[in-house]
N, C-alpha and C positions, 0 to 999 in steps of 0.2 A: 417695273419698279425694283431697283436694286437696293436702295437705301432709303429709309423713311423716318422722319421725325417731324412732329408738329407741336406747336405751342398750345396744346390742349390735352385733356385727359384722353387716353391713359398714358400719354407720352411724357408728360411733366406735371407734377403737382407737389405741394408742400406736405411733409409729414410732421414737421414741427416748425418753430418760428425762424430757424436758420438753415433748414435742410430741404433740398429738393430731391425727389426721386425722379430720375431721368431714364427714359427708355429709347432704344434704337432698334428698328426692325430692319433686318438685312436679308438678302437672298442667301439661302443656306450655302455655307462653305465659300462664300464670295470674298470674305475677309478673314484675316488671321487674328487680328487684335483690334480692340476699340478702346479709346480713352475719352473721358470728358475733360476738357480744359475750361476752367471757369474762374470768375473773379467778381469782385464788387463792380457794379456798373460805373461807379465814380472813380475807379482806379484806372488811370490812363497810362500807367507804366507798362511798356511793351513786354518786359521780361518778368513781370510780377504777376503770377497766377498760380492756381492749383491745378494739378493734373492727377487724375485717378483712373485706374483701369476698370473697365466694365466687365461684367460676367454674364454668360448665357444663362438665363433663368428658365427657358423652355424653348423647344424647337419642334417643328412638324416636318413633313416631307419637303416643304418648300422654303420655309423661313426659320431664322433664328432671332430670338428676342434678347437683346442685351439690356442690362439695367445696372444702375449704381445710385447710391445715395450721396449727393454732393453737399457737404456741410461748409457753410461760409461763416465768417465772423459776424456779419450783419446780414439782414434779410434782403439784400439787393443783388441780383444775379444777372450776369451775361455769360454765355457759354457757347462752345462749339465742340465738335467731335474730331479727334485725331484717329485716323484709321490706317491700319497697315494692310496693304494688298500686295501680295507677291514681294514682300520685303521692301516695298516702297511706301513712303508716308504720304497721306492725303489728309485734307481737312474737309469736314462737312459742316456747312453753315447755311444761312438762309438762301444762298445762291446755289446750293447743292454741293457736289463734290468738286473741290478745287485743290490746287497745289500750294497756295499761300495761306498763311494764318493771318487773315485780315480781321482785326478785332472790331472794326466798324460794321462787319457783316455777321456778327455773332447773333445767336438767338438771345433776346432780351426777356427776362422775367423781372420787371421793374422793382417789385417789392412783394414780400409775403405778408398778406393780411391775415390776421388770426381767424377770420371767418372762412378762409379758404382751406384751412388745415383740416385734413380728414382724420378724425379721431373716433375712438370706440369706447364703449363702457369698459371700465377696468376689469381685468381678469375674466374676460368673456371669450377669449381666443380659444378656438378648438374644443370647446366644452360640449358634452353630450346633451342633447335635448330629447324630451319624451313627450309625445302628444297623447292627450287623454280626452275621449268623449266621456264626460262625467257620468252620464246615465248608464254607460256600457261597461264601466270599469269594475267597481266593487261596491256592494251595499254594506255599509258598516253601522248603520243606525236606522232602526225600523220606524223612527219618528217621522221620517219622510216617506214612508211606505203608503201606497194606496191600492185600491182593489183591482185595477186592471193591469197589473204587472204581468209580463210574459215570463214563462220559464226560461232560464238561461240557455237551454238547449234549443229553444225555438228560434227560427230565423226571423229577422226583423222585417217589418214593412215600413211604410212612411208615417205611421202614427204609433210607434212601438215604444213602450217604456219598460225598463228592466230594474230600475230602482237604485242605480249607482248614485252615490252622494259624496259630500265632502268628508264625512266621517270614514267612509270606505277608503278614500285616498289616504287619509291620515294613517289608517292601519297598514297600508301598503308602502309607506315611506321606507321602511327597512329594505323592502324588495327593490325599490328604485335605487337606493344607495348601493346595494349589491351589484347593480348593473352599471354603476359609475355615473348616474344621471346628475347633472348640475343645473339643468333648466327644465321646469315642468310647464308645459303649454296646455292650458285648459280651454275647452270649448266654451262658447258664449254662456254668460250667467245672468243676463238681464231678462226681465219679464217678457214672455213671448208665448204665442199660442201653439208653437210647434215643439217637437222633441229636440230639434237641433238648435233652435233659438237664434238662427241667423235672420230672423224677422222680429225686430225689437218693438214692443209696445211702449215701454217706458224705460228710458236710459237711467233714471234715478231710482229704479226699484229692482232689487234682485229677485229672481224667480225662486220662491221658497221650496221648489220641488227638490232641490239639492241639499236643503238644510237652511239654517238661519245665518244671518250675518256673523253671529258669534262663531258658528261652525267654520265659516269661511276664514275668519280671522285666525282661528286656531290652526287651520290647515296651513295658512301662510306662515304663521309663527313656527310651527313644527318643521316646515320645509326650511325656513331660514336657520333654525337650530341645527339642521343637518346639511347646511351649505348648499341648499337647493333654492334657486331663484324661481319666482313664479311669474308667468306671462299670461295675460288675459287676451282673449280674442275680441278685437274691436271691429264692429260692423258699422261703417259710416258711409258706405256707398249707397245704401238703401235702408228703408225701415219697413215696419209692418203697416199694411193698409189700415189696421185697427189702431194705430198710434193716433193719439188725439190731435197731433199736429196735422196729419194728413186728413183726418176726419173733419177738421176745421175747413180745409180746402174744399172737401166734398160738399159741405153744408153752405159755405159762403161764396164759393167760386172766386172770381177775381177780386172780390172785396176782402178776402181773407188776408191777414198779415203774413201768412205763410205761403201764399200763392207762388211766389218766386223761389220758394225753397225746392220746387220740383219742376220737372219738364212737362208742363201741361200742354198737350197738343191740340185739344179741342174740348169745349165744355158741353156741347150737345151733338152727338153723344160724348160722354166724359171719357177722354182718352189721354193717356200719359205714358211716359217712358218708365220702364221697370228694369230691375235686375234681369240680365239675360236678353236685353234688347226687346222687351215687350212680352217675353215668354212667361213671366211670373207676375201676374196682376196683384198678388198679395204682397209684393215687395216693390213699391214705388221707388224709383231712383231719385236720389237727392241731387240738387244743383250745388255742387261743392265749390263752385266759383263765387257763390253768393256770400258776402261778408257776414251776414247774420248766421248762416249755416256754419261757417268757419268758427265764429265766436261761440256759438252754442256747443258744438262738439269739442272745441278746445276746453271749455269749462267742464264738460262731462268727463273728459280724460283726466284733467287736472284734479277734479273732485275725487274720483275713484283711486287715482294713483296715490293721493295723499291719505285718503281715509283708510284704504286697505294696506298701504305700504307695499304695493306690488313692485315688480322689477322690470316690467316691460309690457308691450302690446304687440300682438300679431295683428296686422292690419289687413282686413279682408278686402278682396278685389282692389288691391292697391293701385294697379295700373289704370283703372278707370276713374279714379278720383283726381281732382285738379291738383297739379303740383303746387299751386298757390296755397291750397288747403294744407298740404303736408308741410310746406316750409313754415307756415304760420304755427302749426301744431308743434313741430319740432322745436321751434324757438321758445314757445311758451313752456313746454315741458322741460327742455334741457336747462333753461334758466333756473328752474327750481329743483329739478331732479337730474343733475348732469350724468348720472350713471344709468338712466333709464334706457332699456333696450327697445328699439323700434324696428320691427321685422315686417317687411312688405310681402304680401302674397302676390308673387309674379310667376307666371308659367313660362314665359318666353324670355328673350333677351332683356336684361334689366339694367344695362349700363347707363341708360339715359337718366336713371334715378339715383345712380351711385356717384355723387359728386360732393358728398359731405354736408349737403344742405337739406336732405330729406331723411331717408332711412339709414339705419346702421348696417342692415343686411337684408337678404331676401330668401325666399324659398327656391332653392336651386333645382327646379324640376328637370332642367336640361341634363343635369348629372344623372338623374333617374333614367331618362330616355336613353342615354348612351350606354349605361350599364346594362339595361335590359336588352338593347340591340346586341351587345357583346355576348351575353349569356344565351340569347336566342340564336346565336351564330349567324346573325345577319351581317355582322362586320367582324373582322379579325382584330388581333391586338394592335398591329400598326395603324389600322384604320381608326380604331378606338382612340389611340393617342393623338392621331392627326386631328380628329374631330374635337377632342377635348381641348387641345392646345389652341386650335382655331377659335373656339368659343371663349376660352379663358383670356385670350389675347385682347378681347374687347374691353376688359376691365382693368382698372388700376390694381396692381399686384398686392397692394396693402390690404385689399378686401379678401384675398383668397382664404385666409384662415378663419374668416367669419361667415362664409357662405353656409347657408343651412342646406346641407346635402341630405336629401330624403329619398327613400325608396318607396315609401307608402304614406298615404294620408287619407282623410275621410272622403277625398274626391277621386281616389284611384283604386283600381283592382288590387286586391291583396297579393303580395309577392308569392305567398304559398299557393294561391290559386293560379297565378300566371305560370308557374313552373311545375307545381305538383310533385316536387322532388326535394325532400328535406336537405339533401347534400348541396343542391344548387342554391337553395334559399340561404343556407348557412354561408356558402361562399360569397354570395352577394352582400350579405350583411357584414361579414368579416372584412371584405374589401372596403365597405363604407366606413367602418370603424378605423381602417388604416389610412384613409384618404385625408388630405388636408381639408380643413373646414370644420363645421360644427355638425356632426352626424345627428340626424333626427330619427328616432324610432317611433313608429306609429304603434300605439298600444296593441299588444298581442302578436306583432310580427316576430318578436323574439321567442314566441312560444308556438309558432306555426299556425296561428289563427288564419282561417281561410275567409274568402269573401269576394264576390264578383262586383259588378257595378253597384253604385248607390241604389238602394239602401243596404244591400247585402254585405258591403264592405264595412258595415258598422255593427257587426255582431257583438254579443256580450263576450267579455274576456273569459278565456279558459284559465281556470285555476287548478285543474286536475294535476296532482303531483307527478303523474306519470310523464307529463311533458317536461319534467325537469331532469329526468334520468337518461340523458343522451349527450353526445358531444356537441350537437347543435346548441343546446341550451348552455352547457357548461363552458364552452369555448367563447361564446358571445359575452358571457358574464366575466370570464377571465380577462378577455381583451378590453372590455369596458372599464374594469378596475385598473388595468394597466395604463390605459389612456388617461384616466382621471389622475393618476399619480405621477405621470411622466410627461415633462414638457416636450420631449422630442416628438411625441405623437400628437400633441396639441399645437405646437409652434414650429415644428421642423419643416424644412423644405422637402419637396419631392423630386428625386432624381431618377429618371428612367434609366435602367441599366440593361434592359434586354428588349429588343424590338422584333423578336421572332413571332411568327404567325399565331402560335397557340400557347405561348408562355408569357404570362403577365407578371412582370417583375419590376420592382423599384426599391429605392432606399429612401427612408426618411432621415434627414440629417439636421442636427441642431448642436451648435457649438462643436464639441469634440466627440459627439455621440452619433451613432448610426444604428438604425434597425432596418433589416432587409425583409422584404415581402416577396414571396414567389408562389405562383399558383399555376397549375397545369390545366389548361382549357382544351387540350387535345385528347384524342383517343389513344395516342401512343404514350407509353410510359416514358418518363424522363429520368435519367440517372441523377442521383443526389448523394451528397455526403452529409452525414449527421454529426460530424465531429465538431460541433459548434453548440453554443448555448441556445437551445430551443425555448422560445417564450410561449408560443401557441402553435399547435398543429392538429390536424384531424387524421393523421396517418401514423401507423405504427411501423410501417415498412422503412427499414433503415437504409435502403439503397435505391428505391424507386418511388416515384410519385405517379399515381394514376389520375384519371380525369377528375377535376375539381378538388384534388388534394392541394393543400397549401402548407407552407412553412413561414413562420415569423421568428426571426432570430436576431440576436445581438451581434454586431460586427466589431464594436469597440466601445470603450467606456463602461460605466456601470449603470445598470438599470435599477 
């Protein structure tokens, strides 16, 4: 395959009512230039067309990806590609690579329908997210205290409570602001028998263990006053076996009006599908193809979105729930709350759900995997970029600045346990704050909190002041605030400028501004010049960078 374009995502899609984003994949270095020639499909004049040059947006060891935004006067398109190869012009249309510009063989995009346009909540691009397990964060109000709380220094088990609550988060909002946080993602809040609350008993009752509804409303209000949006965790793939809906099925069997809400395999003995493919009997799996289930949970999400004034939902086990369910939910919510953020929990390739009809973005665990491979020295820098580009090429580029790039979550080993080296952890988190997308920080990672597999990765937050007196802490907060205040780090493109084995280096570009990032991942020192405006660094050496040293500096324009 030397040249590729298809009439589907991610090769062509509308970004507004009269603009198509068009991609061409070519064998690396096989062409010198590429243009899109396009026009209104009802324009039959041979010499009346638009022509616009395409740019390389990314490349790996094998391929280059060209893109351009083609804007028309009306939403009717036909187009082909003009390609320069060894100073000779060719055309690429539905017949492939040809010598003649035959407009009858163009790619046709008959019309842009508004429902096809991929759009996002306003002002959400590139913003920092912060994930909190409410019970583990901070206890700010003893009214929600109870007798069996563990000491904060004790390690958690699977039935541990530390007393964190809404009032505690309110008291730590200034801390979040200092880090540059714009989105606060809270763990589940509905009535549940467990500490984690991913098994809901009643979707219309808040669990008062974290405080009252008034406390929650005050938390949301204070977040909004500080320009922080609030995202709730929505669990709609499964419920608690104690939920009255499932209890009705247990009591009445096939006569229950909720029987088809679940995947009942056998009544005697009573067998049913659960979260984890049968591994968790206390979490029966919902049949999200069922219209009654869709309607019920659509009302649940609508009710709490309106009542609480929240800004979004993180949707648990997103890829196991019916697409029909999500499309219906999105339409219901977006019609009333167009700026609502819908985030899908997806661990693997997510491109099949990113077409503008379901979620706005997803948890980009693949980013975490590749970064860890790089810092564990399982791959070198060129291999890192090759794998990253190969993965990103699956997606429409319009999504890149909205990916939730995470290094930790309540389901992963803590980064400080994986590496057990504060300098490596700092380097990983700094890279994440420099990368395009929406960096998500799991509470405590910024303070070196450790933790192995669940439940150890859900320890109580460290608030000891000694954890704030180091470059690890201060540089993360400095870069977080820099990102919050500067569009270039939220909206800028990434341009790889060095592909050496152990030097990770790129530039973020936006309009007339550029910020360069360079990090040494090798054992050898690299020579540097510090006659530039340094924004953030972890080294005082003015001529050399050691292993895991990094520089972030301005190349042009004002920051």
